[in-house]
C-alpha positions, 0 to 999 in steps of 0.5 A, a space after each residue: 887678261 890676267 887678274 891680279 890676286 888683289 883684284 880677285 879678292 875684290 871681285 870675291 868680296 863683291 860677289 859675297 856682298 851681292 849674295 847678301 840680300 835684304 829680301 827674306 828667304 822662305 824657310 825650307 819645308 818642315 821648318 818653322 819660320 824665324 821670329 823677328 821683332 816687329 817694327 814699332 807702330 808710329 804714334 798717330 799724327 794729331 791735327 794742328 788747329 794753329 793754336 798752341 796749347 800752354 805747357 802744363 804748369 808744374 805740380 811741384 811745390 816750393 818748400 821753404 825750410 824753417 831756419 832751424 831745419 835748414 843745414 845752411 843756416 847758423 840757427 841749425 848748425 850752431 847749437 852747442 855751447 861749450 864749457 870749461 872744466 867744472 864750470 857752468 858759466 857761459 864763455 863770452 865767445 858764445 854770446 853771438 850764438 846765444 843772441 842769434 838763437 834767442 832772437 830767433 826763438 823770441 820771434 817764434 813763440 809757438 816753437 819749443 826747444 830742449 836745452 840738454 846739459 852734458 858733462 865729461 866722464 870725470 866725476 860721479 854720476 850724481 855730480 855730472 847730472 847736477 853740473 849738466 843741469 846747471 849748464 842747461 839752466 845757464 843757457 836757458 837764462 841767457 836766452 830769456 834775456 832776448 825775450 824767449 819765454 820760459 814755456 818755450 824751453 826745457 832744461 834737462 841734463 844727461 850728465 855724462 851719458 851722451 858723450 859727443 866724443 868717446 876718448 879719455 883725454 882733454 880733447 874728448 872731454 872738452 867736446 863733452 862739456 856742453 849744452 845743446 839746443 835741441 829743436 823738434 824734428 818736425 
């Protein structure tokens, strides 16, 4: 009986696979044995007493951020009062911000803040420092209405030294005419 080429290939492949053995072959004399990785040692079995151990309690403490540090709280995110050109009176649109900050600070008598007044780059250094101070003082006075103690607040002026925007146009200047409520970093 004559075997086809395909059948001969199958027989040859079977012979090759049969030659592969999982039994280790001893190295020829004079050659070192090949290094193989040892199988991991299984963990020892524990005896079960039939009672379940309670799971260990977590040692991770729950941290509660104060509102002035919480990035999702308006006390933390809404802290700037913006002013019109050459003006230090607070616009009515900031009454909600002042009320929220004032009530919060009044409820936290041990918490102190700085109110930093700023001006845009137009005007002399002296003028901008004075305008920044007047803006900071205006916010300080507005917060007192809600019960914030004078000892909790400090009004300072940076003049035009700390711009929020660096452009030389009305859009940048509008961002720099402000008073910022600065809470401690803790």
